[in-house]
C-alpha positions in Angstrom: 0.0 0.1 -0.2 1.4 3.5 -0.8 2.3 5.6 1.5 0.2 8.9 1.9 1.4 12.4 1.2 2.5 14.7 4.0 -0.9 16.8 4.9 0.1 20.3 3.9 -0.3 22.9 6.8 -1.9 26.2 5.8 0.2 29.0 5.8 1.2 30.7 9.3 0.2 34.2 9.9 2.7 36.6 10.2 2.3 38.5 13.9 4.7 41.0 15.7 6.0 40.3 19.0 3.5 42.9 20.2 0.9 41.5 19.2 2.3 38.0 20.7 3.0 39.3 23.7 -0.8 41.1 24.2 -2.2 37.9 24.0 -0.2 36.2 26.0 -0.6 39.2 28.3 -4.6 38.7 28.1 -4.4 35.0 28.9 -2.6 35.4 31.8 -5.0 38.0 33.0 -7.6 35.7 32.6 -5.8 32.8 34.4 -5.2 34.9 37.3 -8.9 36.5 37.3 -10.3 32.7 37.4 -7.2 31.6 40.0 -8.3 34.4 42.2 -12.3 33.5 42.0 -11.2 29.9 42.7 -8.9 30.5 46.0 -11.7 33.1 47.3 -14.2 30.7 46.8 -12.4 27.7 48.5 -11.4 30.3 51.4 -15.1 31.2 52.1 -16.0 27.4 51.9 -13.4 26.5 54.7 -14.2 29.4 57.1 -17.9 28.6 56.2 -17.4 24.8 57.1 -15.2 25.6 60.3 -18.0 27.9 61.5 -20.5 25.2 61.5 -18.6 22.9 62.9 -17.6 25.3 65.7 -21.6 26.1 66.2 -22.8 22.8 66.2 -20.0 21.9 68.9 -21.1 24.5 71.2 -24.6 24.0 70.3 -24.2 20.0 72.1 -22.1 21.5 74.8 -24.7 23.9 75.8 -27.6 21.4 75.9 -25.2 18.5 77.1 -26.5 16.1 74.6 -22.9 14.8 73.7 -23.4 11.0 74.2 -20.7 9.7 76.6 -19.2 7.2 73.5 -18.1 10.8 72.2 -16.7 12.6 75.1 -13.6 11.0 75.1 -11.7 9.6 72.0 -11.8 5.8 73.2 -15.3 5.8 72.3 -15.7 8.1 69.4 -15.6 5.5 66.7 -19.0 4.0 67.9 -21.1 6.9 66.6 -18.6 8.1 63.8 -20.8 8.4 60.7 -19.0 7.7 57.1 
């Protein structure tokens, strides 16, 4: 079977250095903006979950509803959900 000839690529557009740098700068700016957004969401989520855990623990301590098995490390595995 004869080999296929190599596929011809379209001619490259001539781009000067300034235009190329501007395109790279725009891409970096968009990436930085996305990273800042993701980091902000992660921090907000972590703070929110920490606040929820602390609030829940405070509420249980105030009411005295912590079961005997969760008061020490020895019995904590009995009621652990997961």
